[in-house]
C-alpha positions in Angstrom: -25.6 -14.1 18.0 -24.7 -10.4 17.5 -21.1 -11.1 18.6 -20.8 -13.9 16.0 -22.2 -11.5 13.3 -19.8 -8.8 14.4 -16.8 -11.1 14.4 -17.8 -12.3 10.9 -18.2 -8.7 9.7 -14.7 -7.8 11.0 -13.1 -10.8 9.4 -14.9 -10.2 6.1 -14.0 -6.5 6.4 -10.3 -7.1 6.8 -10.2 -9.4 3.9 -8.8 -12.7 2.8 -5.5 -12.2 4.6 -7.1 -12.6 8.0 -9.2 -15.5 6.8 -6.1 -17.3 5.6 -4.3 -16.6 8.8 -7.2 -17.8 10.9 -7.5 -21.0 8.9 -3.8 -21.8 9.4 -4.0 -21.5 13.2 -5.8 -23.5 15.7 -8.7 -21.8 17.6 -6.8 -21.9 20.9 -3.6 -20.5 19.5 -3.3 -16.8 20.2 -2.0 -14.4 17.7 0.8 -12.4 19.3 0.2 -8.7 19.4 2.9 -6.2 20.3 1.5 -3.3 22.3 2.9 -0.7 20.0 1.4 -2.5 17.0 -2.0 -2.7 18.7 -1.8 1.0 19.6 -0.8 2.0 16.0 -3.5 -0.2 14.5 -6.3 1.0 16.7 -5.3 4.6 16.3 -5.2 4.1 12.5 -8.7 2.6 12.6 -10.1 5.3 14.9 -8.7 8.0 12.6 -9.6 6.5 9.2 -12.6 4.2 9.8 -14.2 4.7 13.3 -16.9 2.1 12.7 -14.1 -0.5 12.1 -12.4 0.7 15.4 -15.7 0.1 17.2 -15.9 -3.4 15.8 -12.3 -4.0 16.7 -12.9 -2.9 20.3 -15.9 -5.1 20.6 -13.9 -8.1 19.3 -11.1 -7.6 21.8 -13.0 -9.0 24.8 -14.7 -11.8 22.9 -12.1 -13.4 20.6 -8.5 -12.7 21.2 -7.4 -14.8 18.3 -9.4 -12.9 15.7 -8.7 -9.6 17.5 -4.9 -10.3 17.2 -5.2 -11.2 13.5 -7.2 -8.1 12.8 -4.8 -5.9 14.7 -1.9 -7.3 12.8 -3.6 -6.8 9.4 -4.5 -3.2 10.3 -1.0 -2.5 11.4 0.4 -3.8 8.1 -2.0 -1.6 6.2 -1.0 1.4 8.2 2.7 0.6 7.7 2.2 0.2 3.9 0.4 3.6 3.8 3.2 5.2 5.8 5.8 3.9 3.3 3.7 5.3 0.5 3.5 8.7 2.3 7.3 8.7 2.7 8.2 7.6 -0.8 5.5 9.2 -2.8 3.7 11.9 -0.9 1.7 12.8 -4.0 0.2 9.3 -4.1 -0.5 9.0 -0.4 -3.9 10.7 -0.3 -5.3 8.7 -3.1 -3.9 5.4 -1.6 -5.5 6.3 1.8 -8.8 7.2 0.2 -8.7 3.9 -1.7 -8.1 2.0 1.6 -11.0 3.8 3.2 -13.3 3.0 0.4 -12.3 -0.6 0.3 -12.7 -0.9 4.1 -16.2 0.6 3.9 -17.1 -1.6 1.0 -16.0 -4.7 2.9 -17.9 -3.6 6.0 -21.2 -3.0 4.1 -20.7 -6.3 2.2 -20.1 -8.2 5.5 -23.1 -6.6 7.1 -25.3 -7.8 4.2 -25.1 -11.4 5.5 -28.6 -11.1 6.9 -29.8 -9.2 3.8 -29.2 -5.8 2.4 -31.8 -3.0 2.6 -32.2 -0.9 -0.5 -30.5 2.2 1.0 -27.4 0.1 2.0 -27.4 -1.4 -1.6 -27.4 2.2 -3.0 -24.7 3.2 -0.6 -22.5 0.2 -1.6 -23.0 1.0 -5.3 -22.0 4.6 -4.7 -18.9 3.4 -2.9 -18.0 1.1 -5.7 -18.5 4.0 -8.2 -16.3 6.2 -6.0 -13.6 3.5 -5.9 -13.7 3.2 -9.7 -13.3 7.0 -10.1 -10.4 7.0 -7.6 -8.6 4.1 -9.4 -9.1 6.1 -12.7 -7.5 9.1 -11.1 -4.6 7.0 -9.9 -4.1 5.6 -13.4 -4.2 9.2 -14.8 -1.6 10.3 -12.3 0.6 7.3 -13.2 0.2 8.0 -16.9 1.3 11.7 -16.3 4.4 10.4 -14.4 5.3 8.0 -17.2 4.8 10.7 -19.9 7.2 13.0 -18.0 9.7 10.2 -17.7 9.4 9.4 -21.4 9.9 13.1 -22.2 13.2 13.0 -20.2 14.3 9.8 -22.0 13.5 11.4 -25.4 15.5 14.4 -24.5 18.5 12.2 -23.5 18.3 10.4 -26.8 18.2 13.6 -28.8 21.2 15.0 -26.8 23.2 11.8 -27.4 22.5 11.8 -31.1 23.2 15.6 -31.4 26.5 15.5 -29.5 27.5 11.9 -30.0 30.8 12.5 -31.7 31.8 15.1 -29.1 30.8 12.9 -26.2 32.6 9.9 -27.7 35.8 12.0 -28.1 35.6 13.2 -24.4 35.1 9.6 -23.2 38.0 8.4 -25.4 40.3 11.1 -23.8 39.2 10.2 -20.3 39.8 6.5 -21.0 43.3 7.1 -22.5 44.2 9.3 -19.5 43.1 6.6 -17.0 45.2 4.0 -18.9 48.3 6.2 -19.1 48.0 6.9 -15.3 47.8 3.2 -14.6 50.7 2.3 -16.9 52.9 4.9 -15.3 52.2 3.5 -11.8 52.8 0.0 -13.0 56.2 0.9 -14.4 57.1 2.7 -11.2 56.3 -0.3 -9.1 58.6 -2.6 -11.1 
């Protein structure tokens, strides 16, 4: 019975992506797992959500199909976060913290199948509040990036309006020179 509850917890924890994947495949069909993906996914879980890593290890021997689906989903999450870290290092910590919060929330929710003690309910509520706060911080950071971008756009507009005639004259000269150069080379080729 405990293994069924743990399997259910892990599936609920990893989200609808795994549930959809599991529904689309027959129970005997194994989900292929590349060894490097498995290693990366388990390392990611061990580092960022040890309780999830324990559930995953327990599932490995009992249900290869669900284990494979869970590993693939964890690997995708770790890869997405790695891309965020590469492209936007300033956003990485918040994205990772959000993943951790969501993972913990899903675990507590999944474990509540048999009822939720009051202390777990309080912990879950605190996690939800922390997630709201983190999302608000993300929005504030995004707003600051957009304000900075708008400031640059405004400065470009002012510069274009201030030096419009001069810039148009320079572009006109450049265009006429390029046409003269082309017409000379056309005449020479005839």
